[in-house]
MDTraj code that builds the backbone (N, CA, C; nanometers):
import mdtraj as md
import numpy as np

residues = "MET ASN ALA LYS THR GLN GLU LYS LEU ARG LYS GLN LEU GLU ALA ARG LYS SER GLU ILE GLU SER ASP VAL SER TYR MET ALA ASN GLU MET ARG SER ILE GLY ARG GLU GLN ASP ASP GLU ASN GLY SER LEU GLY ASN HIS ILE ALA ASP ASP GLY SER ASN VAL ALA GLU ALA GLU ARG ILE VAL ILE VAL THR GLU ASP PHE GLN GLN ILE LEU ALA GLN VAL ASN SER ALA LEU GLU ARG MET ASN GLU GLY THR TYR GLY THR CYS GLN ARG CYS GLY LYS VAL ILE GLY HIS ALA ARG LEU ASP ALA PHE PRO TYR VAL ALA HIS CYS ILE ASP CYS GLN SER LEU LEU GLU ARG GLU GLN ALA LEU ARG ALA GLY ALA".split()
xyz = np.array([
    [-1.3784, 2.1046, 0.7496],
    [-1.2298, 2.0830, 0.6384],
    [-1.2985, 2.2142, 0.5165],
    [-1.2196, 2.3520, 0.5836],
    [-1.2284, 2.4276, 0.4278],
    [-1.2357, 2.3858, 0.3083],
    [-1.2918, 2.4517, 0.2214],
    [-1.2387, 2.4101, 0.0344],
    [-1.1216, 2.4549, 0.0187],
    [-1.0539, 2.5234, 0.0630],
    [-0.8819, 2.5945, 0.0261],
    [-0.8143, 2.4410, 0.0635],
    [-0.8170, 2.4303, 0.2028],
    [-0.7546, 2.3230, 0.2543],
    [-0.7431, 2.1749, 0.2322],
    [-0.9024, 2.1508, 0.1702],
    [-0.9185, 2.0409, 0.0705],
    [-0.9143, 2.0152, -0.0204],
    [-0.8487, 2.1349, -0.1429],
    [-0.8366, 2.1433, -0.2643],
    [-0.6530, 2.1288, -0.3190],
    [-0.5962, 2.1609, -0.1701],
    [-0.4527, 2.1549, -0.1226],
    [-0.4492, 2.0250, -0.1220],
    [-0.5333, 1.9389, -0.0511],
    [-0.4924, 1.8029, -0.0038],
    [-0.5477, 1.7158, -0.1435],
    [-0.6683, 1.7637, -0.2623],
    [-0.7071, 1.7003, -0.3425],
    [-0.5677, 1.7047, -0.4485],
    [-0.4787, 1.8364, -0.4512],
    [-0.4120, 1.8317, -0.6006],
    [-0.2572, 1.7727, -0.5028],
    [-0.1871, 1.7040, -0.3753],
    [-0.1466, 1.6358, -0.3149],
    [-0.1519, 1.4691, -0.3442],
    [-0.3048, 1.4421, -0.3602],
    [-0.3470, 1.3395, -0.3839],
    [-0.3412, 1.3297, -0.5461],
    [-0.3403, 1.3999, -0.6053],
    [-0.3393, 1.3454, -0.7305],
    [-0.1946, 1.3681, -0.7661],
    [-0.1007, 1.4452, -0.7419],
    [0.0446, 1.4566, -0.7158],
    [0.0827, 1.2762, -0.7046],
    [0.0445, 1.2517, -0.5973],
    [0.0991, 1.0957, -0.5721],
    [0.0460, 1.0000, -0.6350],
    [-0.0928, 1.0119, -0.6815],
    [-0.1583, 0.9006, -0.7885],
    [-0.0448, 0.9165, -0.8951],
    [-0.0204, 1.0244, -0.9323],
    [0.0813, 1.0369, -1.0894],
    [0.1906, 0.9586, -1.0626],
    [0.2498, 0.9968, -0.9248],
    [0.3873, 0.9467, -0.9346],
    [0.4233, 0.7546, -0.9192],
    [0.2703, 0.7202, -0.7943],
    [0.2684, 0.5835, -0.8131],
    [0.2541, 0.4751, -0.9608],
    [0.1554, 0.5453, -1.0117],
    [0.1610, 0.5048, -1.1079],
    [0.2479, 0.4958, -1.2286],
    [0.3753, 0.6083, -1.2581],
    [0.4719, 0.5726, -1.2889],
    [0.5592, 0.5132, -1.2232],
    [0.5443, 0.4592, -1.0987],
    [0.6736, 0.3621, -1.0456],
    [0.6059, 0.2723, -1.0590],
    [0.4993, 0.2199, -1.0982],
    [0.3915, 0.1089, -1.1352],
    [0.4638, 0.0632, -1.2426],
    [0.4604, 0.1627, -1.3146],
    [0.4973, 0.1492, -1.5057],
    [0.6573, 0.0769, -1.4491],
    [0.6930, 0.1802, -1.3990],
    [0.8802, 0.1276, -1.3973],
    [0.9009, -0.0026, -1.3543],
    [0.8109, -0.0215, -1.2469],
    [0.8200, -0.1723, -1.2148],
    [0.7849, -0.2748, -1.2777],
    [0.6814, -0.2485, -1.3803],
    [0.6492, -0.3193, -1.4679],
    [0.7576, -0.3338, -1.6383],
    [0.8166, -0.2554, -1.6436],
    [0.9386, -0.2468, -1.7103],
    [1.0559, -0.3552, -1.6788],
    [1.1031, -0.3040, -1.5304],
    [1.1883, -0.4057, -1.5105],
    [1.1516, -0.5503, -1.4713],
    [1.0376, -0.5861, -1.4906],
    [1.0015, -0.7156, -1.4860],
    [1.0322, -0.7697, -1.5767],
    [0.9972, -0.7010, -1.6825],
    [0.9797, -0.7272, -1.8539],
    [1.1808, -0.7597, -1.8820],
    [1.2016, -0.6552, -1.8244],
    [1.3809, -0.6781, -1.8736],
    [1.4256, -0.7827, -1.8085],
    [1.3729, -0.8336, -1.6864],
    [1.4382, -1.0063, -1.6225],
    [1.4115, -1.0857, -1.7208],
    [1.2947, -1.0608, -1.7454],
    [1.2317, -1.1564, -1.8520],
    [1.3085, -1.1737, -2.0026],
    [1.3470, -1.0745, -2.0361],
    [1.3726, -1.0318, -2.1404],
    [1.5556, -1.0928, -2.1699],
    [1.6194, -1.0667, -2.0198],
    [1.7565, -1.1468, -1.9403],
    [1.7698, -1.3287, -2.0017],
    [1.6431, -1.3339, -1.9457],
    [1.5805, -1.4771, -1.9388],
    [1.5951, -1.5227, -2.0572],
    [1.5642, -1.4985, -2.1668],
    [1.5379, -1.5116, -2.3171],
    [1.6423, -1.5167, -2.3971],
    [1.6962, -1.4107, -2.3276],
    [1.8103, -1.3854, -2.4041],
    [1.8965, -1.4703, -2.3870],
    [1.9312, -1.5430, -2.2650],
    [1.9956, -1.6321, -2.2026],
    [1.9271, -1.7632, -2.2245],
    [1.8660, -1.7933, -2.2974],
    [1.7810, -1.9193, -2.3326],
    [1.7196, -1.9749, -2.2109],
    [1.6341, -1.9025, -2.1888],
    [1.5672, -1.9564, -2.0741],
    [1.6315, -2.0169, -1.9550],
    [1.7270, -1.9122, -1.8862],
    [1.8095, -1.9889, -1.8251],
    [1.9156, -2.1204, -1.8539],
    [1.8744, -2.1170, -1.9062],
    [1.9784, -2.2805, -1.9695],
    [2.1226, -2.2665, -1.9710],
    [2.2118, -2.2649, -1.9278],
    [2.3568, -2.2546, -1.9312],
    [2.4108, -2.1327, -1.8123],
    [2.3046, -2.0656, -1.7883],
    [2.3186, -1.9475, -1.6909],
    [2.3965, -2.0418, -1.5700],
    [2.4803, -1.9246, -1.5056],
    [2.5317, -1.9850, -1.3521],
    [2.4046, -1.9502, -1.2231],
    [2.3928, -2.0488, -1.1632],
    [2.3170, -2.0523, -1.0925],
    [2.2899, -1.9546, -0.9874],
    [2.4065, -1.8677, -0.9503],
    [2.4329, -1.7505, -0.9156],
    [2.3530, -1.6397, -0.9756],
    [2.3494, -1.6381, -1.0939],
    [2.2875, -1.6048, -1.1690],
    [2.0984, -1.5842, -1.1796],
    [2.0916, -1.7150, -1.2263],
    [1.9056, -1.7538, -1.1642],
    [1.8611, -1.7032, -1.0337],
    [1.9801, -1.6983, -0.9503],
    [1.9131, -1.6985, -0.7660],
    [1.8711, -1.4979, -0.7778],
    [1.9547, -1.4353, -0.8617],
    [1.9562, -1.3196, -0.8193],
    [1.8498, -1.2616, -0.9284],
    [1.8155, -1.3365, -1.0448],
    [1.7137, -1.3156, -1.1244],
    [1.6156, -1.2881, -1.0391],
    [1.5637, -1.4519, -0.9910],
    [1.4726, -1.4669, -0.8665],
    [1.4566, -1.3555, -0.7856],
    [1.5204, -1.3443, -0.6911],
    [1.5351, -1.2761, -0.5741],
    [1.4833, -1.0844, -0.6304],
    [1.5177, -1.0551, -0.7672],
    [1.5106, -0.9418, -0.7707],
    [1.3493, -0.9379, -0.8192],
    [1.3243, -1.0729, -0.9065],
    [1.1651, -1.0594, -0.9293],
    [1.0650, -1.0326, -0.8034],
    [1.1167, -1.0955, -0.7487],
    [1.0566, -1.1275, -0.6117],
    [1.0089, -0.9968, -0.5508],
    [1.1248, -0.9225, -0.5416],
    [1.1506, -0.7768, -0.4835],
    [1.0744, -0.6867, -0.5646],
    [1.0393, -0.6832, -0.7000],
    [0.9490, -0.5889, -0.7927],
    [0.8134, -0.6280, -0.7130],
    [0.7942, -0.7400, -0.7028],
    [0.6723, -0.8013, -0.6851],
    [0.6345, -0.7170, -0.5652],
    [0.7331, -0.7672, -0.4629],
    [0.6812, -0.7187, -0.3346],
    [0.6573, -0.5553, -0.3191],
    [0.7331, -0.4984, -0.3789],
    [0.7277, -0.3017, -0.4063],
    [0.5965, -0.2490, -0.4601],
    [0.5442, -0.3578, -0.5906],
    [0.4584, -0.2846, -0.6874],
    [0.3068, -0.3292, -0.5868],
    [0.3034, -0.4318, -0.5492],
    [0.1925, -0.4876, -0.4630],
    [0.1541, -0.3533, -0.3514],
    [0.3260, -0.2872, -0.2694],
    [0.2484, -0.2116, -0.1893],
    [0.2220, -0.0291, -0.2671],
    [0.2791, -0.0996, -0.3684],
    [0.2521, 0.0721, -0.4794],
    [0.0719, 0.0620, -0.4801],
    [0.0441, -0.0544, -0.5532],
    [-0.0939, -0.0816, -0.5660],
    [-0.2013, -0.0519, -0.4258],
    [-0.1475, -0.1315, -0.3232],
    [-0.2215, -0.0747, -0.2048],
    [-0.2286, 0.0879, -0.1692],
    [-0.1425, 0.1733, -0.2056],
    [-0.1185, 0.2722, -0.1937],
    [-0.2144, 0.3361, -0.2688],
    [-0.1843, 0.3272, -0.4148],
    [-0.2754, 0.3919, -0.4773],
    [-0.4288, 0.3236, -0.4538],
    [-0.4692, 0.2481, -0.4485],
    [-0.5944, 0.2012, -0.4047],
    [-0.6380, 0.2603, -0.2995],
    [-0.5700, 0.3471, -0.2539],
    [-0.6038, 0.4239, -0.0863],
    [-0.5917, 0.5868, -0.1354],
    [-0.5452, 0.6177, -0.2266],
    [-0.5267, 0.7547, -0.2768],
    [-0.6368, 0.7669, -0.3338],
    [-0.7333, 0.6636, -0.4630],
    [-0.8364, 0.6480, -0.5660],
    [-0.9414, 0.6786, -0.4681],
    [-0.8908, 0.5736, -0.3085],
    [-1.0703, 0.5672, -0.2135],
    [-1.0705, 0.7229, -0.1757],
    [-0.9301, 0.7881, -0.1286],
    [-0.9632, 0.9391, -0.0716],
    [-0.9950, 0.9846, -0.1646],
    [-1.0117, 1.0295, -0.3141],
    [-1.0370, 1.1237, -0.3832],
    [-1.1744, 1.0967, -0.3894],
    [-1.2094, 0.9550, -0.4226],
    [-1.3500, 0.9135, -0.4296],
    [-1.4549, 1.0035, -0.3021],
    [-1.3790, 0.9527, -0.1813],
    [-1.4119, 1.0259, -0.0737],
    [-1.4788, 1.1665, -0.0867],
    [-1.3218, 1.2380, -0.1215],
    [-1.3745, 1.4038, -0.1428],
    [-1.4920, 1.3903, -0.2519],
    [-1.4746, 1.3468, -0.3437],
    [-1.6228, 1.3643, -0.4556],
    [-1.7363, 1.3178, -0.3926],
    [-1.7534, 1.2458, -0.2949],
    [-1.8982, 1.2181, -0.2171],
    [-1.9332, 1.2699, -0.1018],
    [-1.7972, 1.3888, -0.0185],
    [-1.7969, 1.4871, 0.0457],
    [-1.8032, 1.4114, 0.2087],
    [-1.7394, 1.3200, 0.1962],
    [-1.7266, 1.2576, 0.3257],
    [-1.5689, 1.2358, 0.3599],
    [-1.4725, 1.3130, 0.2817],
    [-1.3212, 1.2839, 0.2839],
    [-1.3120, 1.3640, 0.4515],
    [-1.2111, 1.3324, 0.4857],
    [-1.1754, 1.3724, 0.6268],
    [-1.2675, 1.3615, 0.7783],
    [-1.2986, 1.2545, 0.7282],
    [-1.4044, 1.1341, 0.8364],
    [-1.3742, 1.0311, 0.8454],
    [-1.3531, 0.9862, 0.9553],
    [-1.3052, 0.8473, 1.0102],
    [-1.4589, 0.7317, 0.9570],
    [-1.3846, 0.6664, 0.8535],
    [-1.4554, 0.5335, 0.8100],
    [-1.4920, 0.4559, 0.9005],
    [-1.4158, 0.4480, 1.0141],
    [-1.4672, 0.3818, 1.1059],
    [-1.5774, 0.4472, 1.2352],
    [-1.5361, 0.5303, 1.3352],
    [-1.6108, 0.5773, 1.4335],
    [-1.7074, 0.7521, 1.3535],
    [-1.6480, 0.7719, 1.2170],
    [-1.7384, 0.8665, 1.1663],
    [-1.6748, 1.0521, 1.2877],
    [-1.5685, 1.0451, 1.3522],
    [-1.5199, 1.1400, 1.3965],
    [-1.4079, 1.2513, 1.2751],
    [-1.3799, 1.3320, 1.3072],
    [-1.3315, 1.4282, 1.2036],
    [-1.1552, 1.3559, 1.2123],
    [-1.0986, 1.3274, 1.0960],
    [-0.9358, 1.3217, 1.0915],
    [-0.8782, 1.4460, 1.1092],
    [-0.7960, 1.3933, 1.2278],
    [-0.6796, 1.5213, 1.2268],
    [-0.6247, 1.6063, 1.1111],
    [-0.6254, 1.7195, 1.1385],
    [-0.5350, 1.8106, 0.9932],
    [-0.4379, 1.7796, 1.0002],
    [-0.3229, 1.7484, 1.0995],
    [-0.1504, 1.7085, 1.0813],
    [-0.2095, 1.5382, 1.0219],
    [-0.2593, 1.4593, 1.0573],
    [-0.2754, 1.3293, 1.0103],
    [-0.3089, 1.3564, 0.8710],
    [-0.4340, 1.3930, 0.8167],
    [-0.4164, 1.4134, 0.6843],
    [-0.3076, 1.5269, 0.5874],
    [-0.2500, 1.6349, 0.6239],
    [-0.1387, 1.6784, 0.5667],
    [-0.0223, 1.5570, 0.5351],
    [0.0098, 1.4793, 0.6470],
    [0.1007, 1.3729, 0.6578],
    [0.0568, 1.2596, 0.5809],
    [-0.0720, 1.2330, 0.5731],
    [-0.0931, 1.1272, 0.5067],
    [-0.2605, 1.1415, 0.4168],
    [-0.2404, 1.2019, 0.3422],
    [-0.3913, 1.2354, 0.3098],
    [-0.4731, 1.1633, 0.2237],
    [-0.4466, 1.0362, 0.2197],
    [-0.5249, 0.8985, 0.1396],
    [-0.5441, 0.8586, 0.2988],
    [-0.5462, 0.8338, 0.4184],
    [-0.6071, 0.7586, 0.5439],
    [-0.7474, 0.7688, 0.5130],
    [-0.7933, 0.6680, 0.5723],
    [-0.9392, 0.6881, 0.5637],
    [-0.9639, 0.6562, 0.7228],
    [-0.9108, 0.6448, 0.8155],
    [-0.9218, 0.6267, 0.9831],
    [-0.8472, 0.7715, 1.0532],
    [-0.9428, 0.7849, 1.1812],
    [-0.8447, 0.8132, 1.2194],
    [-0.7399, 0.7872, 1.3391],
    [-0.6494, 0.8252, 1.3781],
    [-0.5605, 0.7456, 1.4990],
    [-0.5565, 0.6773, 1.5581],
    [-0.6837, 0.6867, 1.6180],
    [-0.7353, 0.6290, 1.7551],
    [-0.8143, 0.4746, 1.6868],
    [-0.8444, 0.5137, 1.5816],
    [-0.8988, 0.3640, 1.5108],
    [-0.8263, 0.2975, 1.4482],
    [-0.7447, 0.3574, 1.3633],
    [-0.6406, 0.3180, 1.2981],
    [-0.5239, 0.1782, 1.3712],
    [-0.5187, 0.3023, 1.4977],
    [-0.4246, 0.1850, 1.5735],
    [-0.4746, 0.0816, 1.5958],
    [-0.6427, 0.0843, 1.6756],
    [-0.7086, -0.0130, 1.7241],
    [-0.7056, -0.1370, 1.6259],
    [-0.7345, -0.1025, 1.4416],
    [-0.7136, -0.1908, 1.3429],
    [-0.5755, -0.2798, 1.3432],
    [-0.4967, -0.2230, 1.3667],
    [-0.3349, -0.2335, 1.3685],
    [-0.3286, -0.3487, 1.4362],
    [-0.3703, -0.3123, 1.5813],
    [-0.3436, -0.4188, 1.7110],
    [-0.4419, -0.5789, 1.6479],
    [-0.5711, -0.5182, 1.5678],
    [-0.6662, -0.6108, 1.5677],
    [-0.5960, -0.7212, 1.4896],
    [-0.5403, -0.6588, 1.3692],
    [-0.4858, -0.7542, 1.2693],
    [-0.3447, -0.8067, 1.3130],
    [-0.2844, -0.7143, 1.4037],
    [-0.1720, -0.8238, 1.4734],
    [-0.1687, -0.9255, 1.5456],
    [-0.2911, -0.9229, 1.6372],
    [-0.3087, -1.0474, 1.6799],
    [-0.3930, -1.1227, 1.6306],
    [-0.4563, -1.0845, 1.5401],
    [-0.5384, -1.2265, 1.3948],
    [-0.4082, -1.3205, 1.3172],
    [-0.2866, -1.2279, 1.3336],
    [-0.1660, -1.2925, 1.2434],
    [-0.1091, -1.3679, 1.3167],
    [-0.1250, -1.3009, 1.4810],
    [-0.0787, -1.4277, 1.5802],
    [-0.1233, -1.5204, 1.6159],
    [-0.2354, -1.5319, 1.5597],
    [-0.3325, -1.6368, 1.5910],
    [-0.3089, -1.7711, 1.5311],
])
top = md.Topology()
chain = top.add_chain()
for i, resn in enumerate(residues, 1):
    res = top.add_residue(resn, chain, resSeq=i)
    for name in ("N", "CA", "C"):
        top.add_atom(name, md.element.get_by_symbol(name[0]), res)
traj = md.Trajectory(xyz[None], top)
């Protein structure tokens, strides 16, 4: 991969990192907001059961979305580390070059499409066992 292409991908990764960090911060504020609402309403005493259920469902949604963001953020940080180490664009499993189109679409990936497919199949088999 030439330096110009790698620099373009680095900028995409850094922009994505900033965006995810902002999203995680937003989600943390949303979670605090749910907590304040509960405090303002005496810790759900006297609330309608449907209101409590809505708050719990919203808190669960926020946790799940935040976990997804943090997982992608870890992948982005790992990709930036691989760039610094000079191993970016090489599959972490088989050592082959990751396709340019794949890196353009998902600049944080660590595996070529073949290895990623294999890893996902193995994961599905383990989950089903």
